[in-house]
C-alpha positions in Angstrom: -60.2 -57.5 15.7 -62.8 -57.2 18.7 -64.5 -53.8 19.9 -62.0 -52.8 22.6 -62.9 -49.3 25.1 -59.7 -48.1 26.6 -60.1 -45.2 29.0 -57.4 -42.9 28.0 -57.5 -43.5 24.2 -57.4 -40.5 22.0 -57.8 -40.3 17.9 -54.4 -37.6 17.8 -51.8 -39.8 16.1 -49.2 -41.8 18.2 -45.4 -41.2 17.6 -42.5 -42.5 19.3 -42.2 -44.7 22.4 -41.8 -47.9 19.6 -39.4 -50.1 22.1 -42.3 -49.0 24.8 -45.0 -49.9 22.8 -43.0 -53.6 21.5 -42.7 -54.4 25.1 -46.2 -54.0 26.3 -47.1 -55.5 23.0 -45.7 -59.0 24.4 -46.8 -58.3 27.4 -50.2 -58.6 25.7 -49.6 -61.7 23.4 -52.6 -63.8 23.5 -50.9 -66.6 23.0 -48.0 -66.1 26.0 -47.8 -69.2 28.2 -48.3 -66.6 31.6 -49.7 -63.7 32.9 -47.6 -60.7 32.7 -47.4 -57.7 35.5 -46.1 -54.6 33.5 -45.4 -51.0 35.8 -45.4 -48.7 33.8 -43.9 -45.5 36.1 -42.7 -41.8 35.1 -43.5 -38.4 36.1 -46.5 -36.6 35.8 -47.9 -35.8 32.6 -45.4 -38.1 30.2 -48.4 -40.1 28.8 -48.4 -43.7 30.6 -52.0 -43.5 30.3 -51.9 -42.8 26.3 -48.8 -45.5 26.2 -50.9 -48.2 27.8 -54.0 -47.1 26.0 -52.3 -47.1 22.6 -50.6 -50.6 23.2 -54.1 -52.5 24.5 -55.6 -50.6 21.6 -52.7 -52.1 19.0 -53.4 -55.4 20.8 -57.4 -55.7 20.8 -56.8 -56.9 24.0 -58.2 -56.0 27.4 -56.1 -54.4 29.9 -56.3 -54.0 33.9 -54.7 -50.7 34.7 -54.2 -49.2 38.1 -52.5 -46.4 39.8 -51.7 -45.2 43.2 -50.4 -41.4 44.5 -46.9 -40.5 45.5 -46.1 -41.3 49.0 -49.0 -43.9 49.3 -46.9 -46.7 48.1 -46.3 -49.8 50.9 -49.6 -49.0 52.8 -53.0 -51.3 52.4 -55.0 -50.5 49.4 -52.4 -48.2 47.7 -53.5 -49.2 44.2 -56.7 -47.9 43.0 -57.8 -50.0 40.1 -59.5 -48.3 37.3 
């Protein structure tokens, strides 16, 4: 597996979220015929960034991640890529 640097990745064991990891694994499938866009949303602090980082790390892939602040949706430049 190639080296992957993922912002937000932690050495703390990741437990639970099996269904969500399975969905993200499908989106990160290198044999997929089409690109996939996945929106991960939820309240602050529920582990969205960690979930995505874990899925990307396990897949040994790269992913483009972004964020936006509440209330800014629908305006130009809402999504801030990280």
